[in-house]
C-alpha positions as CSV (number, residue, x, y, z in Angstrom):
1,M,54.4,66.1,-42.3
2,L,50.8,64.3,-42.0
3,Q,49.5,66.9,-39.6
4,R,50.9,70.0,-41.6
5,E,49.1,68.5,-44.8
6,F,45.9,68.0,-42.7
7,E,45.8,71.5,-41.4
8,P,43.5,72.7,-44.2
9,H,41.0,70.0,-43.3
10,A,41.2,70.5,-39.9
11,A,40.2,74.2,-40.4
12,R,37.0,72.9,-42.0
13,G,36.1,70.7,-38.9
14,L,37.2,67.4,-40.6
15,V,39.1,64.9,-38.9
16,P,42.0,62.3,-39.8
17,G,41.0,58.8,-40.4
18,R,43.2,55.6,-41.5
19,V,41.3,53.2,-43.7
20,I,41.6,49.7,-42.6
21,V,38.9,48.1,-45.1
22,Q,37.7,49.3,-48.4
23,Q,35.0,47.0,-50.3
24,R,33.0,48.1,-53.0
25,G,32.6,51.9,-51.9
26,L,32.2,51.0,-48.4
27,Y,34.9,51.7,-45.9
28,R,36.0,51.4,-42.3
29,I,38.3,53.9,-41.0
30,V,40.2,54.4,-37.7
31,T,40.0,57.9,-36.2
32,Q,40.7,59.1,-32.5
33,G,37.2,58.7,-31.8
34,G,37.2,55.1,-32.5
35,E,36.4,52.9,-35.7
36,L,33.7,54.2,-38.1
37,A,31.8,53.2,-41.1
38,A,32.3,55.4,-43.8
39,T,31.1,56.4,-47.5
40,L,32.6,58.9,-49.9
41,S,31.0,62.5,-50.3
42,G,29.0,62.7,-53.6
43,R,31.7,65.5,-54.6
44,F,34.5,63.5,-53.8
45,L,33.1,60.4,-55.7
46,H,32.4,62.6,-58.7
47,D,35.7,64.7,-58.9
48,A,38.4,62.0,-57.8
49,A,40.4,60.9,-60.7
50,E,40.8,57.1,-61.4
51,G,43.2,55.8,-58.7
52,D,42.5,58.3,-56.4
53,H,39.4,56.9,-54.3
54,P,40.8,55.8,-51.0
55,V,42.4,52.2,-50.4
56,T,43.4,50.3,-47.5
57,G,46.3,52.3,-45.5
58,D,45.1,55.7,-46.9
59,W,44.8,58.7,-44.7
60,V,41.5,60.5,-45.2
61,A,39.8,63.7,-44.1
62,A,36.4,62.8,-42.8
63,L,33.2,64.6,-41.2
64,P,32.0,62.0,-38.3
65,R,28.3,61.7,-37.6
66,P,27.9,61.7,-34.1
67,G,25.8,59.0,-32.4
68,E,25.8,57.0,-35.7
69,A,29.3,55.5,-35.4
70,S,29.8,56.7,-39.4
71,A,31.6,59.4,-41.4
72,T,31.6,60.8,-44.6
73,I,34.8,60.9,-46.5
74,H,35.6,64.2,-48.1
75,H,39.5,64.2,-49.3
76,L,42.2,61.8,-49.7
77,V,45.6,63.0,-47.9
78,P,48.6,62.9,-50.2
79,R,50.2,59.0,-50.3
80,R,53.9,58.4,-49.2
81,T,53.9,54.9,-51.1
82,V,51.6,53.0,-53.2
83,F,51.1,49.3,-54.2
84,Q,49.6,48.8,-57.4
85,R,48.9,45.7,-59.6
86,R,47.5,45.2,-63.2
87,A,43.8,45.4,-63.3
88,S,42.0,42.2,-64.3
89,G,39.5,42.1,-67.2
90,P,39.7,43.4,-70.9
91,A,40.2,47.0,-70.0
92,G,43.4,46.1,-68.2
93,G,45.1,49.4,-66.3
94,V,46.4,49.6,-63.2
95,Q,44.5,49.2,-59.7
96,T,46.0,50.6,-56.6
97,V,45.3,48.3,-53.5
98,A,47.1,49.7,-50.7
99,A,48.9,52.7,-49.7
100,N,51.3,54.4,-47.0
101,V,53.3,51.1,-46.5
102,D,56.5,51.3,-44.9
103,L,57.5,47.4,-44.8
104,A,56.6,44.8,-47.4
105,L,56.7,41.1,-45.9
106,L,57.1,38.8,-49.0
107,V,55.8,35.7,-47.8
108,T,56.5,32.1,-49.3
109,S,56.5,28.8,-48.0
110,L,59.5,26.2,-47.8
111,N,58.1,23.5,-49.7
112,A,58.0,22.1,-53.3
113,D,56.4,25.4,-54.6
114,L,59.4,27.6,-53.5
115,N,60.0,29.7,-56.3
116,P,63.0,32.4,-56.4
117,R,61.5,34.0,-59.6
118,R,58.2,34.7,-57.7
119,I,60.1,36.6,-55.1
120,E,62.0,38.4,-57.7
121,R,58.6,39.8,-58.9
122,Y,57.5,40.5,-55.3
123,L,60.8,42.2,-54.8
124,A,60.0,44.4,-58.0
125,T,56.4,45.3,-56.6
126,A,57.9,46.2,-53.2
127,Y,60.7,48.5,-54.6
128,T,58.2,50.1,-57.0
129,S,55.7,50.8,-54.3
130,G,58.5,52.7,-52.1
131,A,58.2,50.1,-49.1
132,E,61.0,48.2,-47.8
133,P,61.0,44.5,-48.5
134,V,61.7,41.5,-46.2
135,V,61.5,38.1,-47.2
136,V,59.6,35.4,-45.1
137,L,59.9,31.7,-45.6
138,T,57.2,30.2,-43.8
139,K,56.7,26.3,-42.9
140,A,60.3,26.0,-41.7
141,D,59.2,22.9,-39.7
142,L,58.6,21.1,-43.0
143,C,61.8,22.0,-44.6
144,A,64.8,19.6,-44.4
145,D,67.6,22.0,-45.4
146,I,66.5,25.4,-44.6
147,E,70.1,26.9,-45.1
148,S,70.2,25.7,-48.7
149,E,66.8,27.2,-49.3
150,I,67.8,30.5,-47.8
151,A,70.9,30.8,-50.1
152,E,68.8,30.0,-53.0
153,I,66.3,33.0,-52.1
154,G,69.4,35.3,-51.2
155,A,70.8,35.0,-54.6
156,V,67.8,36.8,-56.0
157,A,66.8,38.9,-53.0
158,F,70.4,40.8,-52.8
159,G,70.8,42.1,-49.4
160,V,67.1,41.6,-48.5
161,P,66.7,40.3,-44.8
162,I,65.2,36.7,-45.0
163,H,63.5,35.2,-41.9
164,A,62.6,31.5,-42.0
165,V,59.9,30.9,-39.4
166,S,57.3,28.1,-38.4
167,A,54.2,29.3,-36.9
168,I,53.6,26.0,-35.4
169,T,57.0,25.7,-33.4
170,G,57.4,29.3,-33.1
171,D,61.1,29.1,-34.7
172,G,62.2,32.4,-36.0
173,M,59.0,34.3,-35.1
174,E,60.5,36.2,-32.2
175,A,63.3,37.7,-34.7
176,L,60.3,38.5,-37.5
177,A,58.2,40.4,-34.8
178,G,61.5,42.6,-34.4
179,V,61.0,44.1,-37.6
180,L,57.3,45.3,-36.9
181,T,58.2,48.6,-35.1
182,P,55.6,51.0,-33.8
183,R,54.5,53.7,-36.3
184,R,55.3,51.6,-39.3
185,T,52.6,49.8,-41.4
186,A,53.3,46.3,-42.8
187,V,51.6,44.5,-45.7
188,L,51.9,40.9,-46.5
189,L,52.3,39.6,-50.1
190,G,52.1,36.2,-51.2
191,S,50.3,33.3,-53.0
192,S,47.5,31.6,-51.5
193,G,48.1,28.6,-49.2
194,V,51.5,30.0,-48.0
195,G,50.3,30.8,-44.7
196,K,49.8,34.3,-44.5
197,S,46.9,34.1,-42.1
198,T,48.4,31.7,-39.9
199,L,51.6,34.1,-39.7
200,V,49.5,37.0,-38.8
201,N,47.6,35.2,-36.4
202,A,50.8,33.7,-34.6
203,L,52.3,37.3,-34.6
């Protein structure tokens, strides 16, 4: 499908790129020719509707600048899934934060802050986005009764896979790695301090 949607752009000499970093109008994209720094074309910047500027995970049509390791983004390829959140500030509204995500790893830790209501909110976000949710309970090495905690989360995460893992001991990590299959994009959602960075490094 992506190849078919890209054909009109390819006819104009543009190449497909995947956004891996988006920060204040500056982007990093991955193309067949490697990783490039990128900015939006003036026309794209002017004509794009609110929420239609590229975010992490988006596929874009870009024009590389040979020898400069940079490119100009001219078009956004239609998204398959979209992660959104309420924008901060008095204006409110909705902010798009990631796109084209297949798998949402909903991360929380097995400590005193374990909160089934928070998992419910993450599940709602994942289902609204179109991504498949997986619950990941980190810091299993610090939990005395893992089975009861899994049962408590399972009561709100109906039918959703639940993985209790420890990046320190390695328990559960092989099973979790098994859900990360080729050609699928995963995103981690979780509060600060639940071990997302440690989990990514361990994976």
